C-alpha positions as CSV (number, residue, x, y, z in Angstrom):
1,M,-10.7,-25.1,2.0
2,H,-11.1,-20.8,1.6
3,A,-11.5,-20.9,-2.6
4,P,-13.5,-18.6,-4.7
5,A,-17.4,-19.6,-5.4
6,P,-18.1,-22.4,-7.9
7,G,-17.8,-20.5,-11.3
8,W,-19.3,-23.9,-13.2
9,S,-20.3,-27.1,-12.4
10,L,-21.5,-30.5,-14.0
11,A,-23.9,-33.1,-13.2
12,A,-23.3,-37.0,-13.1
13,D,-24.5,-40.1,-10.8
14,V,-21.2,-40.8,-9.4
15,V,-17.8,-38.6,-9.5
16,V,-14.7,-40.5,-9.0
17,V,-11.7,-38.3,-8.1
18,G,-8.7,-39.8,-9.1
19,S,-7.9,-41.8,-12.1
20,G,-5.1,-44.8,-10.9
21,V,-6.2,-48.1,-11.1
22,A,-8.7,-47.9,-8.1
23,G,-10.5,-44.9,-9.6
24,L,-10.5,-45.3,-13.4
25,T,-11.3,-49.1,-12.7
26,A,-14.4,-47.8,-10.2
27,A,-15.3,-45.7,-12.9
28,L,-15.3,-48.4,-15.3
29,R,-17.7,-50.7,-13.6
30,C,-20.5,-47.8,-12.9
31,A,-20.6,-46.5,-16.3
32,A,-20.7,-50.1,-17.7
33,A,-23.4,-50.5,-15.6
34,G,-25.2,-46.9,-17.2
35,L,-24.6,-44.6,-14.3
36,E,-23.1,-41.3,-15.3
37,T,-19.9,-40.9,-14.3
38,V,-17.0,-38.3,-14.1
39,V,-13.5,-38.8,-13.7
40,V,-11.5,-36.0,-11.7
41,T,-7.7,-36.0,-11.6
42,K,-5.6,-33.8,-10.6
43,A,-2.7,-34.2,-13.6
44,R,-3.4,-35.9,-16.5
45,L,-5.6,-39.5,-16.4
46,D,-1.8,-41.6,-16.4
47,A,0.2,-39.0,-14.0
48,G,-0.8,-40.7,-10.6
49,S,1.0,-43.2,-8.8
50,T,0.0,-46.1,-10.7
51,R,2.5,-45.9,-13.5
52,W,5.3,-45.6,-11.2
53,A,4.7,-49.2,-9.9
54,Q,7.5,-51.2,-10.9
55,G,7.3,-54.8,-9.3
56,G,3.5,-56.0,-10.4
57,I,0.4,-57.1,-8.9
58,A,0.2,-60.0,-6.3
59,A,-2.5,-62.5,-6.8
60,A,-3.3,-66.4,-6.3
61,L,-2.4,-67.3,-10.3
62,G,0.4,-69.8,-9.8
63,D,0.6,-73.7,-9.8
64,G,0.2,-74.9,-6.5
65,D,-0.3,-71.3,-5.1
66,T,-3.7,-70.8,-3.2
67,P,-5.8,-67.5,-1.7
68,Q,-5.2,-68.8,2.0
69,Q,-1.4,-69.1,1.8
70,H,-1.4,-65.4,-0.1
71,L,-3.6,-64.7,2.8
72,D,-1.0,-66.1,5.5
73,D,1.7,-63.9,4.0
74,T,-0.4,-60.9,3.9
75,L,-1.3,-61.1,7.9
76,V,2.4,-61.9,8.5
77,A,3.3,-58.7,7.1
78,G,0.8,-56.9,8.7
79,A,2.0,-57.5,12.0
80,G,-1.6,-58.4,13.9
81,L,-3.3,-55.3,12.8
82,C,-4.8,-56.7,9.3
83,D,-8.8,-57.0,9.3
84,E,-8.2,-60.8,8.1
85,D,-11.9,-61.1,6.6
86,A,-11.0,-57.9,4.6
87,V,-7.8,-59.8,3.7
88,R,-9.5,-63.0,2.8
89,L,-12.2,-60.7,0.5
90,L,-8.8,-59.4,-1.2
91,V,-7.5,-62.8,-1.8
92,T,-10.3,-64.7,-2.8
93,E,-11.8,-62.3,-5.1
94,G,-7.9,-61.2,-6.6
95,P,-7.2,-63.8,-8.8
96,D,-10.3,-63.2,-11.0
97,A,-10.2,-59.2,-10.6
98,V,-7.0,-59.8,-12.5
99,R,-8.1,-61.5,-15.2
100,R,-10.8,-59.2,-15.7
101,L,-7.8,-56.4,-15.6
102,I,-6.5,-58.6,-18.5
103,D,-9.6,-58.7,-20.5
104,T,-10.0,-54.9,-20.0
105,G,-6.5,-55.0,-22.2
106,A,-3.6,-55.1,-20.2
107,H,-0.7,-57.2,-21.3
108,F,1.0,-58.9,-18.8
109,D,4.5,-60.5,-19.2
110,E,4.3,-64.6,-20.3
111,S,6.7,-67.5,-19.9
112,A,8.1,-69.4,-22.3
113,D,4.9,-72.0,-22.1
114,G,2.5,-69.0,-22.6
115,G,1.5,-68.6,-19.2
116,L,1.9,-65.9,-17.2
117,A,5.7,-65.0,-15.8
118,L,5.7,-64.6,-12.0
119,T,8.2,-63.6,-9.8
120,R,8.4,-63.0,-6.2
121,E,8.7,-60.2,-3.6
122,G,9.5,-59.4,0.0
123,G,7.5,-61.2,2.1
124,H,5.8,-63.6,-0.3
125,H,6.7,-67.4,0.1
126,R,5.6,-68.0,-3.6
127,R,6.1,-66.7,-7.1
128,R,2.6,-64.7,-7.3
129,I,3.8,-61.4,-8.6
130,A,2.4,-60.6,-12.1
131,H,4.0,-57.7,-13.7
132,A,4.2,-56.0,-17.4
133,G,7.0,-54.7,-19.3
134,G,9.8,-56.2,-16.7
135,D,9.5,-53.8,-14.2
136,A,6.6,-51.0,-16.1
137,T,3.7,-52.8,-14.4
138,G,2.0,-49.7,-13.2
139,A,2.4,-47.8,-16.4
140,E,1.0,-51.0,-18.7
141,I,-2.1,-50.9,-16.3
142,S,-2.6,-47.5,-16.6
143,R,-2.6,-47.5,-20.1
144,A,-5.0,-49.9,-20.7
145,L,-7.5,-48.6,-18.3
146,V,-7.1,-45.4,-19.9
147,D,-7.6,-46.6,-23.4
148,A,-10.9,-48.4,-22.0
149,V,-12.1,-44.8,-20.2
150,R,-11.3,-42.9,-23.4
151,A,-13.0,-45.9,-25.4
152,R,-15.8,-45.8,-23.7
153,G,-16.3,-41.6,-23.7
154,I,-16.5,-41.3,-19.8
155,P,-16.2,-37.8,-19.3
156,T,-12.9,-36.3,-17.5
157,V,-11.8,-33.3,-16.0
158,E,-7.8,-33.6,-15.6
159,N,-5.7,-30.9,-14.3
160,A,-8.3,-30.7,-11.2
161,L,-6.9,-30.2,-7.7
162,V,-10.1,-31.4,-5.6
163,L,-11.0,-29.2,-3.1
164,D,-13.9,-30.2,-0.4
165,L,-16.9,-32.4,-0.5
166,L,-20.4,-31.2,-1.1
167,T,-23.4,-32.7,1.1
168,D,-27.1,-32.4,1.3
169,A,-29.3,-30.9,3.5
170,E,-29.2,-34.5,5.5
171,G,-25.2,-34.7,5.6
172,H,-24.8,-37.3,2.2
173,A,-22.5,-36.7,-0.4
174,A,-23.5,-34.5,-3.2
175,G,-20.7,-33.8,-5.0
176,V,-16.8,-32.1,-4.8
177,T,-15.4,-28.7,-5.6
178,L,-12.4,-28.6,-7.5
179,H,-9.9,-25.6,-9.2
180,V,-9.3,-26.9,-12.8
181,M,-5.4,-25.6,-13.4
182,G,-4.7,-23.8,-16.7
183,E,-6.8,-24.1,-19.9
184,G,-9.3,-26.6,-21.2
185,Q,-13.2,-27.2,-21.3
186,H,-13.4,-25.8,-17.8
187,D,-11.1,-23.5,-15.6
188,G,-11.1,-22.3,-12.1
189,V,-13.0,-23.4,-9.0
190,G,-16.1,-25.1,-9.9
191,A,-18.0,-28.4,-9.0
192,V,-19.3,-31.8,-10.0
193,H,-22.5,-32.6,-8.5
194,A,-23.2,-36.2,-7.7
195,P,-25.0,-38.5,-5.2
196,S,-21.7,-40.9,-4.7
197,V,-18.3,-39.5,-4.5
198,V,-15.1,-41.8,-4.8
199,L,-12.2,-41.2,-3.7
200,A,-8.9,-42.5,-5.0
201,T,-7.1,-39.6,-4.7
202,G,-3.8,-41.8,-3.9
203,G,-1.1,-41.2,-1.0
204,M,0.5,-38.4,0.4
205,G,3.9,-39.5,0.2
206,Q,5.1,-35.6,-0.4
207,V,4.6,-34.7,3.4
208,Y,8.4,-36.2,3.6
209,S,11.3,-34.4,2.0
210,A,12.4,-37.9,0.0
211,T,9.5,-40.1,-1.5
212,T,9.0,-42.8,-4.3
213,N,5.3,-40.7,-4.9
214,P,4.7,-38.4,-7.3
215,A,4.2,-34.7,-6.6
216,V,0.5,-34.8,-7.3
217,S,0.6,-37.0,-3.6
218,T,-0.2,-34.3,-0.9
219,G,-2.9,-36.2,1.3
220,D,-5.8,-34.3,-0.8
221,G,-8.3,-36.9,-0.3
222,V,-7.4,-37.5,3.6
223,A,-7.5,-33.7,4.0
224,L,-10.9,-33.5,2.5
225,A,-12.2,-36.7,4.4
226,L,-11.3,-35.2,7.8
227,R,-12.6,-32.0,6.6
228,A,-16.2,-33.6,6.2
229,G,-16.1,-35.6,9.4
230,A,-14.8,-38.9,7.8
231,E,-13.1,-40.8,10.3
232,V,-9.4,-41.8,8.7
233,S,-7.1,-44.5,10.7
234,D,-3.6,-46.3,10.9
235,L,-2.0,-42.8,9.7
236,E,1.0,-44.0,11.7
237,F,2.0,-46.7,9.6
238,V,3.9,-45.5,6.5
239,Q,6.0,-47.9,4.5
240,F,9.5,-46.6,3.8
241,H,10.7,-48.6,0.8
242,P,14.1,-50.0,1.7
243,T,15.9,-49.7,-1.5
244,V,15.4,-45.8,-3.4
245,L,18.3,-45.1,-5.1
246,F,20.3,-42.8,-3.0
247,L,21.2,-39.4,-4.5
248,G,22.3,-37.4,-1.9
249,P,21.6,-36.6,1.9
250,D,20.2,-33.0,0.5
251,A,17.7,-35.2,-2.2
252,E,14.2,-33.9,-2.0
253,G,11.2,-34.8,-3.7
254,Q,10.4,-37.8,-5.8
255,Q,13.2,-40.5,-5.5
256,P,13.7,-43.3,-8.3
257,L,12.4,-46.4,-7.1
258,V,14.9,-49.7,-7.2
259,S,11.8,-52.4,-7.0
260,E,11.7,-55.3,-4.5
261,A,11.4,-57.5,-7.3
262,V,14.9,-56.9,-8.1
263,R,15.7,-58.4,-4.7
264,G,12.9,-61.1,-5.8
265,E,15.7,-62.2,-8.6
266,G,18.6,-62.2,-6.6
267,A,20.4,-59.4,-5.9
268,H,21.8,-58.7,-2.2
269,L,22.0,-56.2,0.3
270,V,25.8,-55.3,1.3
271,D,27.4,-53.0,3.1
272,A,31.0,-50.9,1.8
273,D,32.4,-54.0,2.4
274,G,30.2,-56.7,0.7
275,V,28.3,-57.8,3.7
276,R,24.8,-59.4,3.3
277,F,23.8,-58.0,6.6
278,M,20.1,-59.0,6.3
279,V,21.0,-63.1,6.0
280,G,20.3,-64.0,9.4
281,Q,18.3,-61.5,10.2
282,H,15.2,-62.9,8.9
283,E,14.8,-66.4,7.5
284,L,13.7,-64.9,3.7
285,A,16.9,-62.3,4.4
286,E,16.6,-59.8,1.6
287,L,13.2,-60.7,0.5
288,A,11.7,-60.1,4.3
289,P,8.7,-57.9,4.6
290,R,9.9,-53.8,3.9
291,D,9.5,-53.1,7.4
292,I,12.4,-55.6,8.6
293,V,14.5,-54.6,5.1
294,A,13.9,-50.9,6.1
295,K,15.1,-51.2,9.7
296,G,17.9,-53.8,8.9
297,I,19.2,-51.0,6.6
298,T,18.8,-48.2,8.8
299,R,20.5,-50.0,11.8
300,R,23.5,-50.9,9.4
301,M,23.7,-47.4,8.3
302,R,24.0,-46.5,12.3
303,E,26.5,-48.4,13.2
304,Q,28.7,-47.5,10.4
305,G,27.5,-44.1,10.3
306,T,27.0,-44.1,6.7
307,E,24.2,-42.7,4.4
308,H,23.2,-45.9,2.5
309,M,23.8,-49.1,2.1
310,Y,24.1,-50.8,-1.5
311,L,22.1,-53.6,-3.6
312,D,24.1,-56.0,-5.7
313,A,23.0,-57.2,-8.9
314,R,26.3,-57.4,-10.7
315,H,25.8,-61.0,-11.3
316,F,22.4,-60.6,-13.4
317,G,24.7,-59.7,-16.2
318,A,23.6,-56.8,-18.8
319,D,21.3,-58.6,-20.4
320,M,19.2,-59.8,-17.5
321,W,19.1,-56.0,-16.7
322,E,17.9,-54.5,-20.0
323,R,15.6,-57.3,-20.6
324,R,13.5,-57.5,-16.9
325,F,14.5,-54.2,-15.8
326,P,14.9,-51.7,-18.1
327,T,13.3,-48.7,-16.5
328,I,15.7,-49.4,-13.6
329,L,18.6,-49.7,-15.4
330,A,17.7,-46.2,-17.5
331,A,17.5,-44.6,-14.0
332,C,20.6,-45.7,-12.5
333,R,22.4,-45.0,-15.5
334,A,21.0,-41.5,-15.6
335,H,22.0,-40.7,-12.4
336,G,25.3,-42.0,-13.3
337,M,25.4,-45.5,-12.0
338,D,25.7,-48.7,-13.8
339,P,24.3,-51.9,-12.2
340,V,25.5,-54.2,-14.4
341,T,29.5,-53.2,-13.3
342,E,28.6,-51.6,-9.9
343,P,26.7,-51.8,-6.5
344,V,24.1,-49.0,-6.4
345,P,23.4,-47.0,-3.3
346,V,20.0,-47.5,-1.8
347,A,18.7,-46.1,1.2
348,P,14.8,-46.3,2.8
349,A,12.6,-43.1,1.4
350,A,8.9,-42.5,2.2
351,H,6.8,-45.1,0.2
352,Y,3.3,-46.2,0.7
353,A,0.5,-45.5,3.3
354,S,-1.0,-48.1,4.9
355,G,-3.7,-45.8,6.7
356,G,-6.3,-43.2,5.4
357,V,-9.7,-42.9,5.2
358,R,-11.3,-45.7,7.2
359,T,-13.9,-48.2,5.1
360,D,-15.5,-51.0,5.2
361,A,-15.8,-54.2,2.8
362,D,-17.6,-52.6,0.3
363,G,-15.8,-49.1,0.7
364,R,-18.4,-47.3,2.6
365,T,-16.6,-44.2,4.7
366,T,-18.4,-43.0,8.1
367,V,-19.9,-40.3,5.5
368,P,-22.9,-41.3,3.6
369,G,-22.2,-41.2,-0.2
370,L,-18.9,-41.0,0.2
371,Y,-16.7,-44.0,-1.0
372,A,-12.7,-44.7,-0.9
373,C,-10.0,-46.7,-2.2
374,G,-6.7,-47.2,-3.2
375,E,-3.9,-45.4,-1.0
376,V,-6.6,-43.1,0.0
377,A,-8.4,-45.6,1.9
378,C,-8.1,-47.9,5.1
379,T,-9.7,-50.8,4.3
380,G,-8.1,-53.0,7.0
381,V,-6.2,-55.2,4.6
382,H,-2.5,-53.8,5.1
383,G,-2.5,-53.4,8.7
384,A,0.6,-52.4,10.2
385,N,2.8,-52.8,7.2
386,R,1.6,-53.4,3.6
387,L,2.4,-57.0,1.8
388,A,4.5,-56.0,-1.4
389,S,2.3,-55.7,-4.7
390,N,-0.8,-55.7,-2.5
391,S,-1.6,-52.2,-3.1
392,L,-2.5,-52.5,-6.8
393,L,-4.7,-55.7,-6.2
394,E,-6.5,-53.8,-3.5
395,G,-7.1,-50.5,-5.6
396,L,-8.8,-53.3,-8.2
397,V,-10.8,-55.2,-6.1
398,Y,-12.2,-52.3,-3.9
399,A,-13.2,-50.3,-6.5
400,E,-15.2,-53.1,-8.2
401,R,-17.1,-53.6,-5.0
402,I,-17.5,-50.0,-4.2
403,A,-19.1,-49.9,-8.0
404,A,-20.9,-53.1,-7.0
405,D,-22.4,-51.1,-3.8
406,I,-23.3,-48.1,-6.0
407,V,-25.1,-49.9,-8.5
408,R,-26.8,-51.7,-6.0
409,A,-27.6,-48.6,-4.2
410,D,-29.1,-47.2,-7.4
411,A,-31.1,-49.7,-8.4
412,A,-32.9,-49.5,-5.3
413,G,-33.5,-46.0,-5.1
414,H,-31.8,-44.7,-1.9
415,P,-28.6,-43.5,-1.0
416,A,-25.9,-46.3,0.1
417,R,-26.1,-46.8,4.0
418,V,-23.2,-46.5,6.3
419,P,-21.5,-47.5,9.7
420,V,-21.9,-45.9,12.5
421,A,-19.5,-43.3,13.2
422,T,-18.2,-42.8,16.8
423,A,-18.7,-40.0,18.7
424,R,-17.4,-36.5,17.9
425,P,-17.6,-33.0,20.0
426,D,-18.9,-31.6,16.6
427,A,-21.5,-33.9,15.8
428,P,-25.1,-32.4,14.5
429,T,-26.5,-32.6,17.9
430,D,-23.6,-30.2,19.2
431,P,-25.5,-27.1,19.4
432,D,-22.0,-25.3,19.4
433,R,-21.3,-26.6,16.1
434,S,-21.6,-23.7,12.9
435,A,-23.4,-24.6,9.5
436,P,-21.0,-25.2,6.5
437,T,-20.7,-22.7,3.8
438,D,-23.9,-23.0,1.4
439,V,-23.2,-23.0,-2.0
440,P,-25.8,-23.8,-5.0
441,T,-26.2,-27.2,-6.4
442,R,-26.8,-26.4,-9.9
443,P,-25.6,-22.8,-12.0
444,D,-29.2,-21.7,-12.2
445,E,-29.8,-22.3,-8.1
446,P,-29.5,-19.5,-5.4
447,A,-27.1,-19.9,-2.3
448,G,-28.3,-21.6,0.3
449,S,-30.2,-24.2,-1.4
450,G,-29.0,-27.0,0.5
451,V,-26.0,-28.3,-0.3
452,R,-23.1,-27.4,1.8
453,T,-19.3,-27.8,1.3
454,H,-17.7,-28.8,4.2
455,T,-14.3,-27.1,5.6
456,G,-14.2,-28.8,8.8
457,G,-16.1,-25.8,10.8
458,P,-15.3,-22.2,11.1
459,A,-11.8,-21.3,13.2
460,R,-13.7,-17.7,13.7
461,P,-17.2,-18.0,15.0
462,D,-18.3,-14.3,14.1
463,V,-17.9,-15.6,10.4
464,P,-21.3,-16.3,9.2
465,A,-22.2,-18.9,6.5
466,G,-22.0,-17.5,2.9
467,S,-19.2,-15.1,3.8
468,D,-16.6,-13.6,1.8
469,V,-14.3,-13.8,4.8
470,P,-11.9,-17.1,5.1
471,A,-13.8,-18.8,7.5
472,Y,-10.6,-21.0,8.0
473,P,-6.7,-20.0,7.2
474,L,-4.5,-21.1,4.5
475,L,-1.2,-21.8,4.3
476,G,1.6,-19.9,2.7
477,A,3.3,-22.3,-0.1
478,D,6.8,-21.9,1.4
479,A,5.4,-24.1,4.4
480,R,5.3,-27.1,2.7
481,F,9.2,-27.0,2.8
482,R,9.1,-26.5,6.2
483,I,6.5,-29.6,7.0
484,Q,8.6,-32.2,4.9
485,R,11.8,-31.4,6.9
486,I,9.5,-31.5,10.2
487,M,8.3,-34.9,9.0
488,T,11.6,-36.4,7.7
489,D,13.4,-35.4,11.2
490,G,10.8,-36.2,13.5
491,A,8.5,-38.8,11.9
492,G,10.6,-40.8,9.5
493,V,11.5,-44.1,9.9
494,L,13.2,-44.0,13.2
495,R,10.7,-42.0,15.7
496,S,10.6,-41.7,19.3
497,A,8.7,-39.8,21.9
498,K,11.1,-36.6,21.8
499,S,11.2,-36.8,18.2
500,L,7.5,-36.7,17.5
501,A,7.1,-34.4,20.0
502,R,9.4,-32.0,18.7
503,A,7.5,-32.5,15.6
504,A,4.2,-32.1,17.0
505,A,5.2,-28.6,18.6
506,Q,6.6,-27.6,15.2
507,L,3.7,-28.7,13.2
508,Q,1.2,-26.7,15.9
509,E,3.4,-23.4,15.3
510,L,2.5,-23.4,11.7
511,H,-1.3,-24.3,12.6
512,D,-1.2,-21.4,15.2
513,A,0.5,-19.0,13.4
514,A,-1.9,-19.3,10.4
515,R,-5.0,-19.3,12.6
516,G,-3.8,-16.7,14.5
517,D,-3.3,-14.0,11.6
518,L,-7.0,-14.9,10.0
519,V,-8.3,-14.6,13.9
520,E,-6.2,-11.1,14.9
521,H,-5.4,-9.7,11.8
522,G,-8.0,-10.8,8.9
523,K,-5.5,-12.2,6.7
524,T,-4.8,-15.9,5.4
525,A,-2.9,-16.8,2.0
526,E,-4.1,-16.2,-1.0
527,P,-6.1,-19.2,-2.5
528,G,-4.3,-21.3,-5.1
529,V,-2.7,-25.0,-5.5
530,D,0.4,-24.3,-3.9
531,T,-1.7,-23.0,-0.8
532,W,-4.7,-25.9,-1.2
533,E,-1.8,-28.5,-1.1
534,T,0.2,-26.9,1.2
535,T,-2.7,-26.8,3.6
536,N,-3.4,-30.1,2.9
537,L,0.2,-31.5,4.0
538,L,-0.3,-29.9,7.5
539,C,-3.7,-31.4,7.9
540,V,-2.2,-35.0,7.5
541,A,1.2,-34.2,9.0
542,R,-0.6,-33.4,12.2
543,V,-2.6,-36.3,12.2
544,L,0.3,-38.7,11.1
545,V,2.3,-37.3,14.4
546,A,-0.5,-37.4,16.8
547,A,-1.2,-41.1,15.7
548,A,2.6,-42.1,16.0
549,L,3.3,-40.4,19.2
550,R,0.1,-41.9,20.8
551,R,1.1,-45.4,19.8
552,E,3.6,-46.6,22.3
553,E,5.1,-49.5,20.6
554,T,7.0,-50.9,18.0
555,R,4.8,-52.4,15.4
556,G,4.7,-52.9,11.5
557,C,6.3,-49.8,9.9
558,H,6.3,-47.9,12.6
559,W,9.3,-47.9,14.7
560,R,9.6,-46.0,18.2
561,E,13.1,-46.3,19.2
562,D,12.1,-45.7,22.9
563,H,9.8,-48.5,22.4
564,A,11.4,-51.5,20.8
565,D,8.9,-54.3,20.9
566,A,5.3,-54.8,19.7
567,V,3.1,-54.9,22.7
568,D,-0.2,-57.4,22.7
569,D,-2.6,-55.0,24.2
570,W,-1.9,-52.2,21.1
571,R,-3.4,-54.6,18.4
572,R,-5.5,-51.7,18.1
573,H,-6.2,-48.9,15.6
574,I,-5.8,-45.3,16.3
575,V,-8.7,-43.5,14.8
576,V,-8.6,-40.0,14.3
577,R,-11.4,-37.2,13.7
578,L,-11.3,-33.3,13.1
579,A,-13.2,-31.5,15.2
580,A,-15.1,-27.8,14.1
581,D,-11.8,-26.1,15.6
582,R,-9.3,-28.6,13.8
583,A,-8.7,-29.8,16.7
584,L,-7.5,-33.3,16.5
585,T,-10.1,-36.3,18.6
586,L,-8.0,-39.8,18.7
587,T,-10.0,-42.8,19.5
588,T,-8.8,-46.8,19.7
589,T,-10.4,-49.6,18.9
590,R,-9.1,-53.2,18.6
591,A,-7.9,-54.8,15.6
592,E,-10.7,-57.6,15.6
593,N,-13.6,-54.6,16.0
594,F,-12.2,-52.6,12.8
595,P,-14.1,-51.8,10.9
596,P,-17.7,-51.6,12.4
597,T,-20.7,-52.1,9.8
598,L,-23.6,-51.1,11.5
599,E,-26.6,-49.0,10.5
600,P,-27.1,-45.5,11.7
601,A,-29.3,-46.0,15.1
602,P,-33.1,-44.7,14.7
603,A,-33.7,-41.9,16.7
604,P,-34.5,-41.7,19.6
605,G,-32.0,-43.7,21.3
606,P,-29.7,-46.7,19.6
607,A,-30.7,-49.7,18.1
608,P,-29.6,-53.5,18.7
609,V,-26.5,-54.7,17.2
610,P,-27.9,-57.2,14.3
611,D,-27.0,-60.1,16.6
612,G,-30.0,-59.0,18.8
613,T,-27.4,-58.0,21.6
614,P,-28.1,-54.3,23.0
615,P,-25.1,-52.2,22.8
616,R,-23.5,-51.0,26.0
617,P,-25.2,-47.6,27.1
618,D,-21.6,-45.9,26.5
619,A,-21.1,-47.8,23.4
620,Y,-23.7,-45.3,21.2
621,A,-22.2,-42.9,19.1
622,G,-22.6,-39.0,20.3
623,A,-23.7,-40.9,23.9
624,A,-20.8,-38.1,25.3
625,P,-18.1,-35.9,24.2
626,A,-15.3,-37.8,23.4
627,G,-12.3,-38.0,25.8
628,T,-15.6,-38.4,28.4
629,P,-14.4,-41.3,31.2
630,R,-16.9,-43.7,31.4
631,A,-19.1,-44.7,34.8
632,G,-16.7,-47.1,36.4
633,T,-14.0,-46.2,34.6
634,A,-10.4,-44.5,35.8
635,P,-9.8,-41.1,35.3
636,A,-6.8,-40.4,32.6
637,G,-3.8,-40.7,34.0
638,P,-0.8,-43.6,34.8
639,A,-1.7,-46.7,34.8
640,D,-0.6,-49.0,37.3
641,D,-2.4,-52.5,35.6
642,T,0.1,-54.1,33.5
643,S,-3.2,-55.3,31.5
644,A,-4.7,-51.7,30.8
645,R,-5.2,-50.8,27.4
646,P,-5.3,-47.2,25.4
647,T,-8.5,-45.6,26.4
648,P,-11.2,-45.9,23.7
649,A,-11.9,-42.0,23.9
650,E,-9.9,-39.3,23.8
651,S,-9.5,-36.3,22.4
652,T,-6.0,-34.2,22.0
653,G,-7.5,-30.8,21.2
654,N,-6.8,-29.5,24.5
655,T,-3.4,-31.1,25.4
656,P,-0.4,-29.0,25.2
657,P,1.6,-30.3,21.3
658,G,3.6,-33.2,21.9
659,T,2.3,-34.1,25.2
660,P,1.7,-38.2,24.8
661,P,-1.6,-39.2,26.9
662,H,-1.7,-42.1,29.3
663,A,-3.5,-45.4,29.1
664,P,-6.2,-45.9,31.7
665,A,-7.2,-49.0,32.9
666,D,-10.5,-50.4,32.1
667,T,-12.0,-50.9,35.5
668,S,-15.7,-50.6,34.6
669,P,-17.8,-53.6,36.3
670,G,-17.5,-57.1,33.9
671,A,-15.1,-55.3,31.7
672,P,-13.5,-58.0,29.4
673,H,-9.7,-58.4,28.5
674,G,-10.8,-58.8,24.9
675,P,-12.8,-56.8,22.5
676,S,-15.3,-54.2,24.0
677,T,-18.2,-53.1,22.8
678,A,-17.1,-50.2,25.1
679,D,-14.3,-49.4,22.3
680,R,-16.7,-49.4,19.8
681,P,-20.0,-50.9,18.6
682,T,-19.1,-54.3,16.5
683,A,-21.2,-56.2,14.1
684,A,-21.5,-58.6,11.5
685,R,-20.4,-57.8,8.2
686,P,-23.0,-57.1,5.5
687,Q,-23.2,-60.1,3.4
688,E,-20.0,-60.2,0.4
689,H,-21.2,-60.6,-3.3
């Protein structure tokens, strides 16, 4: 992104961007292993999404519960798109990870016999949700981790917005650039240099008008990863929490959440007539997975022409409300509602991004040295719909795995190995790819010393590397509200080809207008927090809409009105990369192929996959530009064969905004009906430790 040159720098072994459960856990584990670790966070250490988590953290900790049962519930909620190996890792390592969190200092509510007090939430068949302070679980976890970080003396940079990834001459992560807001030890744009970068930046809920996410959740990590050349996946699967306190049709920004645990303790969803409309829609009624409850509420609202439904928990009584849900009770009363004496109005709002930066089992992205964990990541655990209270557990478990991988790589004296990336039109071998802008590695080193900041490639080919002229435009801060309204209207709980095409066209207009002003007039918005955040929001919004338009089915929390059923052939992940000109390139891969964990192929030519089977010639990264039909494959166009699958690689860069691409049949000789190496190279996972 266009920003002033760094005026200060720090050096470390690891830089962790984000201070929620994932970021602070990774930082603590790395520091405990003797690695010099720096934590960068956008606001205060405790100001991210973790502290807002009400319900709790899920793990098989109760009598009679098992990791297998937890796995089964997670797979059902994920609607056929979970990576089962990733889920098994989560539920198997989860209980001990929670115990280590308790050892770190987190205090969970206890039952009368001194054990953990466990509750249920939507999609869970057993009580396995550990909570703290009644409904203040996230706040307690955040407190414990922040205290531990401060006690260990881990350096932190607060009030810092991350800008871009730095890489060395070999394309390995080398740190980040960031902007510190306000007074402090550091101020303005600077850099933290480190060979390992951990993204734990949280979600992107602020891309919508109404969300449960805090104001800092503007998709910064996903946007940074895209600009650095990393792949993102499953961004169309935005979970809308079914029960968010309804504050009126014009309410914007962060809205109060009414935890699923309220329903877990026996609250009922009712309409204005007091009818429990979820009964009969699912065996678990109000405790069905979140996508089902959100759809049930939305359907009832449409049927009755209303803007909200009600959550009725008057039968709890004042004592239970005050003891079990004090935070929610206070929020309701602050807005003039009293759940002790009246049902409270609720409606779905954007809550959680099931997708994000694509990683493997150790949190490694497709950029060497760049890791991701927590909501910013897509590990394959959540599939098409996150199971309630799996988010804190995922952040905890995968942060520990990332730290272990970084420590192993450091001990071996070489960078961490990463998965093979899919073909991209701006691959390093592309002669038209422009060099990123050089920045110094240390304050005393000259520009051009080998560390580069990745901005996705210049929009203006006449702009030389290192120039003060912006290589890419920033959006004005006033575009933020337009983006949010576009996304709420066109890509919310209910979506269709028409609404998504309209949203894509409107977002493209914003993109083109900013680029046009730069190319034709040399003008762009002034660098600053508001313009950087708005530019990030546009980036993630375009990816989300492109993926949602491409997925022509209803699955999990993605609900297409014009494609009301799930389609077995769409058990695929949509993977997106950003081309040099910031056109979006989409590829698809079968669910069982996600994520690949191959090592980069040595030059010249590709290496065989670990099982000894040579890959098909058309399966190599960089074999052909994205969107090029394979030999013997039908050209892009309407598919006649009902078994046709979406094309493995397609580029939307030259497609008119909102035009849904077609899915050609794979007619290549010997093409299998199931997973294909043409979809993506696959391999056995690395050994889990």
